[in-house]
N, C-alpha and C positions, 0 to 999 in steps of 0.2 A: 458788281462788285462791289463783298461785303467789306462794312469797316471792322477791323479788330483790334482798336487800341485794348480791350482788358486783359486780353488772350499776353501779351510780349511774355513770349516764352523762345526767339528765338535772337539770340545776338547780333546784335547787326554787322555786315558786311554791306561792301558797295551795291552788292545787285540787291541785297533787302534792301536798302536806305531806296533804292534807283525806284524798286518795284512799288516799295511804299509812296514814294512820290506821285506815281501813276494813279495807285488809287486815292487816291486827293484827290487829281486833277481832272478824275469819272466822278466823284463826289462832289468837287464843288460847279462841275460843268451843271449835273443832275441838277443841282441844291439852287442855283441863280435861273435857272431857263422854270422854277418853280415859282419864280418871284414875280407876280403882276408888274408892278412897279421897274422891276427889269424886262419885262415883255414887251413894256411902252416902249421903249427906246429901239433907235433904229441897230441895225444890222449890224455898221461901222461901229456905230458908238458904245455898242453890249460889247463884244471884242477889243475895244480900245479900256475899259474898264472893267473887264473880270480877269484881262494881262494883267491892268495895274493894281488889282487888290486880291488875286488868288494867294499871294502870298502871305500879304497879314492876315485875311484870312484861315491860312493854312495855320501860322503858329499858333493862332489863337485857338483853333479845333486841337491841335498837337500839345498843348500848351495845358488845354482844361481838360484833355482827359489823361494825360501825363499825370495832374497834378490828386486826379481821381485816385490812380491808380499809386501815389506816392513811392518812398526811396529816392527819390529823386532821379530819376531814369527818363528817359526821351522816349515815347511811345508813339509807335508806327501805326497806321491802316492796316499792314499787313500781320500784325503779330508780333515785330521785331523791338528791340529796345536797343539801346545803347547810355552806359552807365560810365564812369570813371574807372571802375573797378570789374568792367564786364572783361572777362577769362577770353582764352583765345576761342572763339568759335567749333567746335571739333562735330559737330552738327548740320551744320550749314547745308542747305540747299544748292548752294551758287555753286554747280557744276563746271561753272569757267576757269575758275580760281584751282593753282593746282598747289598752291600757297597761303594757307591759311593766317600765317603768321602777317605775313606779308599783307593780307587784306586787313587785316584787325590794326595794322600800323596808318594804313592809310585811313580808313577812320577814326583811330584816336589822332590823327594828324589836320582832320578835316573837323570835326569837333573839339575837340581836347577842351580849349579854350572858350571855344560857342557855348557849351554847355553850363560853364560857372556863369557863365553872366544871363541864361535863360534861366537858371533855375533860382538865382539871384533873386533878379529883377524882374520876373515875368511869371513862376511857381508860384515863390512865397505870397508874395500880395494876393492871386489871386486864394490860394491858401487863410489867407486871413481877410479876406472879404467871402469869403465862403459863397461864392457865386453861384446862387443856384442857375437850376437848367431855364427857368425864363429869362432870368436873364446873360445866361447866354447867347439862348435864341436873338436877343434882341441884339446886344452887343453885333454878333454876326454881320448883322443887319446894317448896323450903322458902320462900322469898317468897310462894309462892301459902296453904301454909298456917302460916296466920298469927290467931291469937284473935284477933278484931274484935269490938267491940261491937254487939249485936244478937242473936247469933248465939243458936238456942237452947243451954237447956243441952246438949243430945245432938250437939249441932255441936259446942261445943266441946271436949266430949272428944275428937269423928273427930277434930279439926283439933288438938288436943294429941296424939293417939296419932300419926297422920299425920304432922307434923312432926319428931317424935322419932323414926320412920322412917325416915327422908330424911335427920338427921342424922346417924343412927350407918351410914347406910349411905356417907355423904360421908366421917367418920372411917373406916371401913374401909377405901374405896377411898383414901384418902391415905396412910396406913399402910402398907396392901398394896401402891403402886403411886408412891409419888412422897417415901417413906424413903432414907434416902443408902445404897442399894446401887447395883451396876455393871447398865446393862440390858446383854443380853445380843446384843442385835440390834447394837446401837451402839456398846457399851462404854461408856459415857459410866455418870455417877453420878445417884442420886436428887433432884430439886429442891429437897428439904429433908430437915434432921435432925430435925424437931417437929413431929411430926403435930399435935399441939394446935397448934403457933402456926399452922399455915402455912392448917386449920379459920377459926381465929380473923381472922387477915385475909382471906377470904374470906368469910362474915359481917358484918366491917365495910361492904362493900359496902351492906347492906341499906340501913344506916341514911343512908349517901348517895343512895342511890335515895331514901328515903323526904323527903329533903330536895328532891330535882329534883322529885318529886312535886307539895311543896305549891306550889313555884316556877312550875312550868306550867298547876298547877290557875291561881292569881290570874293570868297572863298570858291566859287562854282568859278568865275572867270579865272582864277589862281588856279586853281584846278583842273583847270582842263588847258589850259597852255604850259602846266607844269606835267600836265598826263598825269596828276596823281590819280582820279576817279575819271573813266571813260565818260561820262554824261551824252544821253542822250539831247538829239536834235531841238524837241522843244522842254527838254528842263533848260537847257543853253538859253534860249530864247526867251522865258519868261524871266527869266533871272537875269536876263540882261539890260542894264540900265537904258536902252537905243529904246525908243519908238518906231512902231513899223506902220 
């Protein structure tokens, strides 16, 4: 299933939001199963870790690709986008809706306050850091490999070792590629003069993403209770705070 963040030509509807989520779920599942350190874990540990980390990784993936697109919009994996000034979606392919104004209102109610938090607390720091693709890929792995309640003792050790490996790789990359030295191709100097400072700034994204995860989990649960958006069982389960 292809990711189309760079397209961003479909104003968001509930249908497109859920469809975009499904694309990310497929991407995340394929990605974690390509990681050798993840493959070494038992099946039950894989399921628990993946469930607890899919939202963290998802926010990073969406934020990174959205800030590349610019304009303060959240871009989704199916080419949809949401912006505070998004007009009514006259060309939506959501065949289930009879009232597009109502569908737009549902998205505004769901994302309205959330978008401002996302833009100011995650998009802007990413722009200021000028995170490159290598740093982004390493941060994804660091977000995945964090100790989680319920993991087996063996898995906890595996996660600890994997996280340490990716942290060292990130520091080495910053030290070798970002420290204040002249780039032979561009003739410009590196972005930073302190590797630890840049690494700390990058890792600070983790706490912001954790906050966003909690807020969106609450919104999904409240939306389900009040029938704002009809989420499927998979989405409700992953956004649930209850471990299964």
